[in-house]
N, C-alpha and C positions, 0 to 999 in steps of 0.2 A: 890287594884285597885284605891281607892281614893287617896292614897299616891302617886302613880305613876302619876295620873292626876294632882295632886297639884304640883308635881315636874316638870312636863312638862310645866304647866302654869307658874310656877316661872321662868323657863328657858326662855320661850318666852317673858315674861315681862322684864327680865333682858336684853335680846338682843334688844328688842324694845326701852327700856328706857336708858340703860347705856352703852351698847357695842358700841364703836365708834372708829373704826380703823383709822379714818381720823381726830380725835380730834373734831368731831361734838358733840354737846350736845343739848338735847331738853330743858334743864333747864338753862344752862349757856349761857349768852349773852355776846359776846365780846365787850369790851369797844372800841369805835371808835377812841381812841387816837393813836393806832399803829397796823398796820397789817404787816404780814410777807409775802414777795414775794421771792421765790427762782427761779432763772433763771439758767438753765443748758444749756450751750452754747457750741456747737461744735467748734466754732471759724472760722471765715473767715472775710474778709473785709466787706462783706455784713451783715453777722450775728452780727458782733461787732457793726456795725452802727445801726442796729435795737436796740441792747441793750443800746447803748449810748442815743438814742432818748427816750427810755423808762425811763432810769434813769433821764433824764432831765424832763420828764413829771411828774414823781413822786417825784421829788426833794422837792417840797413845800407841799407835801401831807403827811399824817401820815402813810407812808409805808416804812418799812425797807426792803431794797433789798440786797439779798446775791446772788452773781454769783459764779457758780462753773463750772469746765470743765465737759463735758458730761461723761467723764470716771468715775467721782465720783458719778454719779447718782444711781447706784445699791446699794450703801451703805447709801443713804440718807433716813432719817426718816421724813415721811410726817406729823407727828403729830404736829410739830412746825410751819407748814406752812399754811397760809390761802389760798395761791395760788401758783402753780408751773407752770412755763413756760419752755417748752423744745424746743430748737431750734436745728434742725439737718438737714442733707442732707440724701438723699436716695442713696444707693449703690446697684447696680445689683437688683433693684426692692425690696429692703428690707431696713428697718430702721437699724441703728446701733444696735448691740447686746445689748449694755447697755440700750438702750431705750426699746427694746422688754422685757428684763428682768424686768425693772422697772414697765412697764405697766402691765405685767402679775402678778407681785408681789402685786401691789396695785390696783387691779380691783375694790375694794370697794371704792376707792377714786378718780375715774375718773372725778367726777364732779368738782373737784378743780384743774384739770390739763388742761392747754392750750398748744397746740402744734403748732409750725410752722415747717413744713417740706418742704424742697426745693428739687427740682429735675429738670432735663433738661426739661421735658414736663410740669412739674408743677401740675400734677394731682394725685400723689401718696399719700396715707394716710393709717393709720392703721384703721381697721374696728371699733375698740373699741371707737375711739375718733372722735369727730367732729373737725377735725384739719383745720388749715389754710394752704393752699398749694399753691405752685407756683414756678417759676424759681427765681434764685438769681440775680435780676437786681437792680442795685444801684438806678435807677430812681423810683423804687417801694418801697423804704425803708419807706417813710412816709405813704404810703397806707397800707403796712403790719402792721406797728406800730399802726395805727388807728384801724385796725381790732383786733389786740391783746388787745388794751386798751378796746375796746368794750366788749371783752370776759372776761377781768380781772375785769372790773368795778363792776359787781355784787358780785364777790368774795372778793373784797377789800372794798366794801361799800363806794366807792368814787363817 
């Protein structure tokens, strides 16, 4: 019985101290010289404009930005990323299948995922995430970008 209890205690300690599916560590502190931001973008004039403003904002900061098409999202490894931004539209009241798969696969990493979801009404979002939502209006690009930066700042320590 003592061996079983020690084994369970060891497993709990391992999970608490070393298991980090999102590359978080209680002991390792990241150097502030470079952070990784992944942007998965569905692509449209509006969404591409948001990405351009974000790239301009982080240009002089210690942030490496990688942009990928939304279709590459399910194969993406989150361990190398300090923050992930997903920009997509809603179709028939659902997010794209790639987004759903990614979010369900990485439920333990939702704290470093920021999402901008656009829809006609502008009020649809996945329950799992505190997403930024709204319609795709070019006049709102700076407003959305500002909200995204506010959410990314604690993740990128800027």
